[in-house]
PDB file as gemmi writes it, atoms N, CA and C in Angstrom:
CRYST1    1.000    1.000    1.000  90.00  90.00  90.00 P 1                      
ATOM      1  N   MET A   1     -18.014   5.771  -5.241  1.00  0.00           N  
ATOM      2  CA  MET A   1     -16.742   5.069  -5.362  1.00  0.00           C  
ATOM      3  C   MET A   1     -15.666   6.045  -5.826  1.00  0.00           C  
ATOM      4  N   GLU A   2     -14.531   6.021  -5.180  1.00  0.00           N  
ATOM      5  CA  GLU A   2     -13.446   6.930  -5.521  1.00  0.00           C  
ATOM      6  C   GLU A   2     -12.744   6.468  -6.793  1.00  0.00           C  
ATOM      7  N   GLU A   3     -12.454   7.405  -7.673  1.00  0.00           N  
ATOM      8  CA  GLU A   3     -11.774   7.082  -8.923  1.00  0.00           C  
ATOM      9  C   GLU A   3     -10.287   6.867  -8.655  1.00  0.00           C  
ATOM     10  N   MET A   4      -9.764   5.758  -9.156  1.00  0.00           N  
ATOM     11  CA  MET A   4      -8.358   5.431  -8.947  1.00  0.00           C  
ATOM     12  C   MET A   4      -7.512   6.135 -10.000  1.00  0.00           C  
ATOM     13  N   ASN A   5      -6.427   6.727  -9.570  1.00  0.00           N  
ATOM     14  CA  ASN A   5      -5.500   7.353 -10.492  1.00  0.00           C  
ATOM     15  C   ASN A   5      -4.488   6.292 -10.915  1.00  0.00           C  
ATOM     16  N   LEU A   6      -4.755   5.627 -12.041  1.00  0.00           N  
ATOM     17  CA  LEU A   6      -3.926   4.523 -12.500  1.00  0.00           C  
ATOM     18  C   LEU A   6      -2.479   4.928 -12.707  1.00  0.00           C  
ATOM     19  N   GLU A   7      -2.247   6.122 -13.206  1.00  0.00           N  
ATOM     20  CA  GLU A   7      -0.891   6.556 -13.509  1.00  0.00           C  
ATOM     21  C   GLU A   7      -0.023   6.674 -12.263  1.00  0.00           C  
ATOM     22  N   LYS A   8      -0.619   6.925 -11.099  1.00  0.00           N  
ATOM     23  CA  LYS A   8       0.160   7.069  -9.880  1.00  0.00           C  
ATOM     24  C   LYS A   8       0.237   5.765  -9.100  1.00  0.00           C  
ATOM     25  N   GLU A   9      -0.708   4.862  -9.291  1.00  0.00           N  
ATOM     26  CA  GLU A   9      -0.787   3.673  -8.469  1.00  0.00           C  
ATOM     27  C   GLU A   9      -0.257   2.417  -9.134  1.00  0.00           C  
ATOM     28  N   MET A  10      -0.151   2.368 -10.426  1.00  0.00           N  
ATOM     29  CA  MET A  10       0.234   1.145 -11.101  1.00  0.00           C  
ATOM     30  C   MET A  10       1.693   1.187 -11.533  1.00  0.00           C  
ATOM     31  N   THR A  11       2.423   0.157 -11.134  1.00  0.00           N  
ATOM     32  CA  THR A  11       3.793  -0.040 -11.583  1.00  0.00           C  
ATOM     33  C   THR A  11       3.995  -1.532 -11.818  1.00  0.00           C  
ATOM     34  N   VAL A  12       4.987  -1.865 -12.617  1.00  0.00           N  
ATOM     35  CA  VAL A  12       5.313  -3.250 -12.889  1.00  0.00           C  
ATOM     36  C   VAL A  12       6.775  -3.460 -12.502  1.00  0.00           C  
ATOM     37  N   HIS A  13       7.057  -4.576 -11.839  1.00  0.00           N  
ATOM     38  CA  HIS A  13       8.418  -4.932 -11.460  1.00  0.00           C  
ATOM     39  C   HIS A  13       8.765  -6.265 -12.104  1.00  0.00           C  
ATOM     40  N   CYS A  14       9.873  -6.295 -12.852  1.00  0.00           N  
ATOM     41  CA  CYS A  14      10.302  -7.527 -13.505  1.00  0.00           C  
ATOM     42  C   CYS A  14      11.801  -7.496 -13.751  1.00  0.00           C  
ATOM     43  N   GLY A  15      12.427  -8.649 -13.742  1.00  0.00           N  
ATOM     44  CA  GLY A  15      13.847  -8.750 -14.051  1.00  0.00           C  
ATOM     45  C   GLY A  15      14.741  -8.152 -12.981  1.00  0.00           C  
ATOM     46  N   LYS A  16      16.046  -8.224 -13.268  1.00  0.00           N  
ATOM     47  CA  LYS A  16      17.068  -7.705 -12.355  1.00  0.00           C  
ATOM     48  C   LYS A  16      18.001  -6.783 -13.138  1.00  0.00           C  
ATOM     49  N   VAL A  17      18.701  -5.930 -12.425  1.00  0.00           N  
ATOM     50  CA  VAL A  17      19.613  -5.000 -13.088  1.00  0.00           C  
ATOM     51  C   VAL A  17      20.738  -5.727 -13.815  1.00  0.00           C  
ATOM     52  N   THR A  18      21.035  -6.961 -13.424  1.00  0.00           N  
ATOM     53  CA  THR A  18      22.102  -7.726 -14.076  1.00  0.00           C  
ATOM     54  C   THR A  18      21.626  -8.445 -15.337  1.00  0.00           C  
ATOM     55  N   ASP A  19      20.314  -8.441 -15.603  1.00  0.00           N  
ATOM     56  CA  ASP A  19      19.782  -9.051 -16.830  1.00  0.00           C  
ATOM     57  C   ASP A  19      20.169  -8.202 -18.035  1.00  0.00           C  
ATOM     58  N   SER A  20      20.287  -8.840 -19.191  1.00  0.00           N  
ATOM     59  CA  SER A  20      20.583  -8.093 -20.415  1.00  0.00           C  
ATOM     60  C   SER A  20      19.389  -7.229 -20.790  1.00  0.00           C  
ATOM     61  N   MET A  21      19.649  -6.191 -21.556  1.00  0.00           N  
ATOM     62  CA  MET A  21      18.564  -5.309 -21.991  1.00  0.00           C  
ATOM     63  C   MET A  21      17.569  -6.089 -22.845  1.00  0.00           C  
ATOM     64  N   GLU A  22      18.040  -7.027 -23.648  1.00  0.00           N  
ATOM     65  CA  GLU A  22      17.146  -7.852 -24.476  1.00  0.00           C  
ATOM     66  C   GLU A  22      16.200  -8.660 -23.591  1.00  0.00           C  
ATOM     67  N   MET A  23      16.743  -9.234 -22.497  1.00  0.00           N  
ATOM     68  CA  MET A  23      15.922 -10.008 -21.565  1.00  0.00           C  
ATOM     69  C   MET A  23      14.896  -9.102 -20.888  1.00  0.00           C  
ATOM     70  N   LEU A  24      15.326  -7.928 -20.464  1.00  0.00           N  
ATOM     71  CA  LEU A  24      14.411  -6.996 -19.805  1.00  0.00           C  
ATOM     72  C   LEU A  24      13.308  -6.533 -20.754  1.00  0.00           C  
ATOM     73  N   GLU A  25      13.655  -6.276 -22.006  1.00  0.00           N  
ATOM     74  CA  GLU A  25      12.641  -5.880 -22.993  1.00  0.00           C  
ATOM     75  C   GLU A  25      11.619  -6.995 -23.175  1.00  0.00           C  
ATOM     76  N   SER A  26      12.081  -8.228 -23.241  1.00  0.00           N  
ATOM     77  CA  SER A  26      11.184  -9.372 -23.391  1.00  0.00           C  
ATOM     78  C   SER A  26      10.260  -9.507 -22.178  1.00  0.00           C  
ATOM     79  N   LEU A  27      10.818  -9.365 -20.982  1.00  0.00           N  
ATOM     80  CA  LEU A  27      10.007  -9.442 -19.764  1.00  0.00           C  
ATOM     81  C   LEU A  27       8.972  -8.326 -19.711  1.00  0.00           C  
ATOM     82  N   CYS A  28       9.359  -7.132 -20.125  1.00  0.00           N  
ATOM     83  CA  CYS A  28       8.415  -6.007 -20.150  1.00  0.00           C  
ATOM     84  C   CYS A  28       7.269  -6.274 -21.122  1.00  0.00           C  
ATOM     85  N   ARG A  29       7.583  -6.823 -22.277  1.00  0.00           N  
ATOM     86  CA  ARG A  29       6.537  -7.141 -23.250  1.00  0.00           C  
ATOM     87  C   ARG A  29       5.556  -8.185 -22.692  1.00  0.00           C  
ATOM     88  N   GLU A  30       6.101  -9.203 -22.020  1.00  0.00           N  
ATOM     89  CA  GLU A  30       5.246 -10.230 -21.407  1.00  0.00           C  
ATOM     90  C   GLU A  30       4.307  -9.601 -20.371  1.00  0.00           C  
ATOM     91  N   GLU A  31       4.849  -8.743 -19.522  1.00  0.00           N  
ATOM     92  CA  GLU A  31       4.031  -8.096 -18.493  1.00  0.00           C  
ATOM     93  C   GLU A  31       3.005  -7.138 -19.104  1.00  0.00           C  
ATOM     94  N   ALA A  32       3.387  -6.436 -20.156  1.00  0.00           N  
ATOM     95  CA  ALA A  32       2.457  -5.523 -20.832  1.00  0.00           C  
ATOM     96  C   ALA A  32       1.299  -6.303 -21.443  1.00  0.00           C  
ATOM     97  N   GLU A  33       1.602  -7.474 -22.019  1.00  0.00           N  
ATOM     98  CA  GLU A  33       0.541  -8.317 -22.595  1.00  0.00           C  
ATOM     99  C   GLU A  33      -0.441  -8.761 -21.517  1.00  0.00           C  
ATOM    100  N   LYS A  34       0.059  -9.087 -20.330  1.00  0.00           N  
ATOM    101  CA  LYS A  34      -0.815  -9.465 -19.215  1.00  0.00           C  
ATOM    102  C   LYS A  34      -1.711  -8.285 -18.818  1.00  0.00           C  
ATOM    103  N   LEU A  35      -1.130  -7.077 -18.818  1.00  0.00           N  
ATOM    104  CA  LEU A  35      -1.907  -5.894 -18.442  1.00  0.00           C  
ATOM    105  C   LEU A  35      -3.041  -5.618 -19.425  1.00  0.00           C  
ATOM    106  N   LEU A  36      -2.829  -5.945 -20.684  1.00  0.00           N  
ATOM    107  CA  LEU A  36      -3.870  -5.688 -21.692  1.00  0.00           C  
ATOM    108  C   LEU A  36      -5.201  -6.327 -21.308  1.00  0.00           C  
ATOM    109  N   ALA A  37      -5.141  -7.490 -20.681  1.00  0.00           N  
ATOM    110  CA  ALA A  37      -6.361  -8.206 -20.318  1.00  0.00           C  
ATOM    111  C   ALA A  37      -7.090  -7.588 -19.131  1.00  0.00           C  
ATOM    112  N   THR A  38      -6.393  -6.814 -18.330  1.00  0.00           N  
ATOM    113  CA  THR A  38      -7.010  -6.304 -17.099  1.00  0.00           C  
ATOM    114  C   THR A  38      -7.127  -4.786 -17.032  1.00  0.00           C  
ATOM    115  N   LEU A  39      -6.368  -4.079 -17.831  1.00  0.00           N  
ATOM    116  CA  LEU A  39      -6.325  -2.621 -17.754  1.00  0.00           C  
ATOM    117  C   LEU A  39      -7.512  -1.998 -18.486  1.00  0.00           C  
ATOM    118  N   ASP A  40      -8.223  -1.137 -17.779  1.00  0.00           N  
ATOM    119  CA  ASP A  40      -9.348  -0.424 -18.390  1.00  0.00           C  
ATOM    120  C   ASP A  40      -8.909   1.020 -18.635  1.00  0.00           C  
ATOM    121  N   VAL A  41      -8.649   1.322 -19.892  1.00  0.00           N  
ATOM    122  CA  VAL A  41      -8.193   2.664 -20.261  1.00  0.00           C  
ATOM    123  C   VAL A  41      -9.398   3.482 -20.727  1.00  0.00           C  
ATOM    124  N   PRO A  42      -9.643   4.619 -20.102  1.00  0.00           N  
ATOM    125  CA  PRO A  42     -10.771   5.458 -20.533  1.00  0.00           C  
ATOM    126  C   PRO A  42     -10.603   5.908 -21.989  1.00  0.00           C  
ATOM    127  N   GLU A  43     -11.689   5.992 -22.692  1.00  0.00           N  
ATOM    128  CA  GLU A  43     -11.690   6.434 -24.102  1.00  0.00           C  
ATOM    129  C   GLU A  43     -11.014   7.799 -24.220  1.00  0.00           C  
ATOM    130  N   GLY A  44     -10.102   7.920 -25.165  1.00  0.00           N  
ATOM    131  CA  GLY A  44      -9.439   9.182 -25.412  1.00  0.00           C  
ATOM    132  C   GLY A  44      -8.319   9.519 -24.445  1.00  0.00           C  
ATOM    133  N   ARG A  45      -7.961   8.586 -23.574  1.00  0.00           N  
ATOM    134  CA  ARG A  45      -6.891   8.834 -22.593  1.00  0.00           C  
ATOM    135  C   ARG A  45      -5.743   7.881 -22.815  1.00  0.00           C  
ATOM    136  N   GLN A  46      -4.612   8.217 -22.254  1.00  0.00           N  
ATOM    137  CA  GLN A  46      -3.442   7.353 -22.278  1.00  0.00           C  
ATOM    138  C   GLN A  46      -3.000   7.135 -20.844  1.00  0.00           C  
ATOM    139  N   VAL A  47      -2.737   5.901 -20.491  1.00  0.00           N  
ATOM    140  CA  VAL A  47      -2.270   5.559 -19.153  1.00  0.00           C  
ATOM    141  C   VAL A  47      -0.805   5.150 -19.265  1.00  0.00           C  
ATOM    142  N   GLU A  48       0.061   5.785 -18.479  1.00  0.00           N  
ATOM    143  CA  GLU A  48       1.479   5.454 -18.487  1.00  0.00           C  
ATOM    144  C   GLU A  48       1.805   4.622 -17.250  1.00  0.00           C  
ATOM    145  N   VAL A  49       2.473   3.495 -17.488  1.00  0.00           N  
ATOM    146  CA  VAL A  49       2.830   2.570 -16.420  1.00  0.00           C  
ATOM    147  C   VAL A  49       4.347   2.369 -16.440  1.00  0.00           C  
ATOM    148  N   PRO A  50       5.043   2.703 -15.351  1.00  0.00           N  
ATOM    149  CA  PRO A  50       6.491   2.480 -15.318  1.00  0.00           C  
ATOM    150  C   PRO A  50       6.821   1.003 -15.076  1.00  0.00           C  
ATOM    151  N   PHE A  51       7.856   0.523 -15.742  1.00  0.00           N  
ATOM    152  CA  PHE A  51       8.358  -0.837 -15.577  1.00  0.00           C  
ATOM    153  C   PHE A  51       9.725  -0.739 -14.900  1.00  0.00           C  
ATOM    154  N   TRP A  52       9.846  -1.326 -13.706  1.00  0.00           N  
ATOM    155  CA  TRP A  52      11.057  -1.243 -12.887  1.00  0.00           C  
ATOM    156  C   TRP A  52      11.667  -2.628 -12.709  1.00  0.00           C  
ATOM    157  N   THR A  53      12.966  -2.675 -12.419  1.00  0.00           N  
ATOM    158  CA  THR A  53      13.589  -3.934 -12.040  1.00  0.00           C  
ATOM    159  C   THR A  53      13.141  -4.291 -10.632  1.00  0.00           C  
ATOM    160  N   LYS A  54      13.152  -5.609 -10.328  1.00  0.00           N  
ATOM    161  CA  LYS A  54      12.680  -6.077  -9.021  1.00  0.00           C  
ATOM    162  C   LYS A  54      13.677  -5.841  -7.903  1.00  0.00           C  
ATOM    163  N   ASP A  55      14.954  -6.067  -8.187  1.00  0.00           N  
ATOM    164  CA  ASP A  55      15.938  -6.028  -7.113  1.00  0.00           C  
ATOM    165  C   ASP A  55      16.283  -4.590  -6.719  1.00  0.00           C  
ATOM    166  N   PHE A  56      17.192  -3.989  -7.378  1.00  0.00           N  
ATOM    167  CA  PHE A  56      17.537  -2.587  -7.165  1.00  0.00           C  
ATOM    168  C   PHE A  56      16.690  -1.795  -8.147  1.00  0.00           C  
ATOM    169  N   PRO A  57      15.816  -0.899  -7.686  1.00  0.00           N  
ATOM    170  CA  PRO A  57      14.860  -0.258  -8.590  1.00  0.00           C  
ATOM    171  C   PRO A  57      15.492   0.672  -9.627  1.00  0.00           C  
ATOM    172  N   GLU A  58      15.534   0.187 -10.851  1.00  0.00           N  
ATOM    173  CA  GLU A  58      15.968   0.974 -12.002  1.00  0.00           C  
ATOM    174  C   GLU A  58      14.831   0.960 -13.016  1.00  0.00           C  
ATOM    175  N   LEU A  59      14.576   2.098 -13.625  1.00  0.00           N  
ATOM    176  CA  LEU A  59      13.518   2.189 -14.621  1.00  0.00           C  
ATOM    177  C   LEU A  59      13.962   1.486 -15.904  1.00  0.00           C  
ATOM    178  N   ILE A  60      13.134   0.546 -16.376  1.00  0.00           N  
ATOM    179  CA  ILE A  60      13.417  -0.166 -17.622  1.00  0.00           C  
ATOM    180  C   ILE A  60      12.739   0.547 -18.786  1.00  0.00           C  
ATOM    181  N   ALA A  61      11.456   0.838 -18.603  1.00  0.00           N  
ATOM    182  CA  ALA A  61      10.665   1.439 -19.680  1.00  0.00           C  
ATOM    183  C   ALA A  61       9.394   2.051 -19.106  1.00  0.00           C  
ATOM    184  N   VAL A  62       8.706   2.790 -19.952  1.00  0.00           N  
ATOM    185  CA  VAL A  62       7.387   3.309 -19.614  1.00  0.00           C  
ATOM    186  C   VAL A  62       6.411   2.743 -20.637  1.00  0.00           C  
ATOM    187  N   GLY A  63       5.393   2.057 -20.139  1.00  0.00           N  
ATOM    188  CA  GLY A  63       4.355   1.516 -21.009  1.00  0.00           C  
ATOM    189  C   GLY A  63       3.271   2.562 -21.193  1.00  0.00           C  
ATOM    190  N   LYS A  64       2.907   2.787 -22.452  1.00  0.00           N  
ATOM    191  CA  LYS A  64       1.870   3.774 -22.756  1.00  0.00           C  
ATOM    192  C   LYS A  64       0.679   3.028 -23.338  1.00  0.00           C  
ATOM    193  N   PHE A  65      -0.394   2.962 -22.549  1.00  0.00           N  
ATOM    194  CA  PHE A  65      -1.587   2.210 -22.910  1.00  0.00           C  
ATOM    195  C   PHE A  65      -2.688   3.166 -23.335  1.00  0.00           C  
ATOM    196  N   SER A  66      -3.343   2.830 -24.437  1.00  0.00           N  
ATOM    197  CA  SER A  66      -4.440   3.655 -24.948  1.00  0.00           C  
ATOM    198  C   SER A  66      -5.392   2.747 -25.727  1.00  0.00           C  
ATOM    199  N   ARG A  67      -6.411   3.341 -26.304  1.00  0.00           N  
ATOM    200  CA  ARG A  67      -7.362   2.581 -27.130  1.00  0.00           C  
ATOM    201  C   ARG A  67      -7.187   2.975 -28.592  1.00  0.00           C  
ATOM    202  N   ASP A  68      -7.265   1.964 -29.472  1.00  0.00           N  
ATOM    203  CA  ASP A  68      -7.210   2.273 -30.902  1.00  0.00           C  
ATOM    204  C   ASP A  68      -8.593   2.672 -31.389  1.00  0.00           C  
ATOM    205  N   LYS A  69      -8.743   2.903 -32.669  1.00  0.00           N  
ATOM    206  CA  LYS A  69     -10.021   3.375 -33.225  1.00  0.00           C  
ATOM    207  C   LYS A  69     -11.163   2.391 -33.027  1.00  0.00           C  
ATOM    208  N   SER A  70     -10.836   1.098 -32.919  1.00  0.00           N  
ATOM    209  CA  SER A  70     -11.880   0.089 -32.719  1.00  0.00           C  
ATOM    210  C   SER A  70     -12.225  -0.097 -31.237  1.00  0.00           C  
ATOM    211  N   GLY A  71     -11.492   0.585 -30.340  1.00  0.00           N  
ATOM    212  CA  GLY A  71     -11.761   0.494 -28.915  1.00  0.00           C  
ATOM    213  C   GLY A  71     -10.896  -0.523 -28.186  1.00  0.00           C  
ATOM    214  N   LYS A  72     -10.028  -1.210 -28.909  1.00  0.00           N  
ATOM    215  CA  LYS A  72      -9.149  -2.210 -28.313  1.00  0.00           C  
ATOM    216  C   LYS A  72      -7.992  -1.508 -27.588  1.00  0.00           C  
ATOM    217  N   VAL A  73      -7.653  -2.017 -26.382  1.00  0.00           N  
ATOM    218  CA  VAL A  73      -6.533  -1.455 -25.629  1.00  0.00           C  
ATOM    219  C   VAL A  73      -5.231  -1.930 -26.274  1.00  0.00           C  
ATOM    220  N   ILE A  74      -4.348  -0.987 -26.561  1.00  0.00           N  
ATOM    221  CA  ILE A  74      -3.048  -1.268 -27.167  1.00  0.00           C  
ATOM    222  C   ILE A  74      -1.968  -0.629 -26.305  1.00  0.00           C  
ATOM    223  N   TYR A  75      -0.712  -0.994 -26.567  1.00  0.00           N  
ATOM    224  CA  TYR A  75       0.374  -0.391 -25.791  1.00  0.00           C  
ATOM    225  C   TYR A  75       1.610  -0.165 -26.647  1.00  0.00           C  
ATOM    226  N   GLU A  76       2.453   0.707 -26.132  1.00  0.00           N  
ATOM    227  CA  GLU A  76       3.772   0.970 -26.705  1.00  0.00           C  
ATOM    228  C   GLU A  76       4.725   1.043 -25.514  1.00  0.00           C  
ATOM    229  N   LEU A  77       5.870   0.389 -25.635  1.00  0.00           N  
ATOM    230  CA  LEU A  77       6.874   0.468 -24.570  1.00  0.00           C  
ATOM    231  C   LEU A  77       7.959   1.450 -24.995  1.00  0.00           C  
ATOM    232  N   ASP A  78       8.220   2.431 -24.152  1.00  0.00           N  
ATOM    233  CA  ASP A  78       9.218   3.455 -24.433  1.00  0.00           C  
ATOM    234  C   ASP A  78      10.449   3.183 -23.559  1.00  0.00           C  
ATOM    235  N   PHE A  79      11.504   2.649 -24.191  1.00  0.00           N  
ATOM    236  CA  PHE A  79      12.722   2.339 -23.471  1.00  0.00           C  
ATOM    237  C   PHE A  79      13.697   3.516 -23.427  1.00  0.00           C  
ATOM    238  N   SER A  80      13.344   4.619 -24.049  1.00  0.00           N  
ATOM    239  CA  SER A  80      14.246   5.775 -24.104  1.00  0.00           C  
ATOM    240  C   SER A  80      14.424   6.441 -22.742  1.00  0.00           C  
ATOM    241  N   GLU A  81      13.515   6.182 -21.797  1.00  0.00           N  
ATOM    242  CA  GLU A  81      13.603   6.792 -20.473  1.00  0.00           C  
ATOM    243  C   GLU A  81      14.321   5.901 -19.459  1.00  0.00           C  
ATOM    244  N   SER A  82      14.830   4.763 -19.912  1.00  0.00           N  
ATOM    245  CA  SER A  82      15.482   3.801 -19.037  1.00  0.00           C  
ATOM    246  C   SER A  82      16.648   4.434 -18.284  1.00  0.00           C  
ATOM    247  N   THR A  83      16.817   4.009 -17.019  1.00  0.00           N  
ATOM    248  CA  THR A  83      17.955   4.478 -16.231  1.00  0.00           C  
ATOM    249  C   THR A  83      19.048   3.420 -16.155  1.00  0.00           C  
ATOM    250  N   LEU A  84      18.917   2.375 -16.947  1.00  0.00           N  
ATOM    251  CA  LEU A  84      19.939   1.311 -16.962  1.00  0.00           C  
ATOM    252  C   LEU A  84      21.074   1.645 -17.900  1.00  0.00           C  
TER     253      LEU A  84                                                      
END                                                                             
């Protein structure tokens, strides 16, 4: 079975460029929470997932998913790279 490169294949699309930044942040958090249930992050690795607007593609944030010391998948959303 071929190993999937999650960082190149996974993206999330939510909201519109006309939405407020607060609304977009909330939508990104909701989508990141959904990903927690399905994303398998290899031990000791970090998977970065870009969050884009649905209509005109603008970068909202980059989600950084990793495992904590107990093995639970956690995330951090980095809005500093936003193009909005």
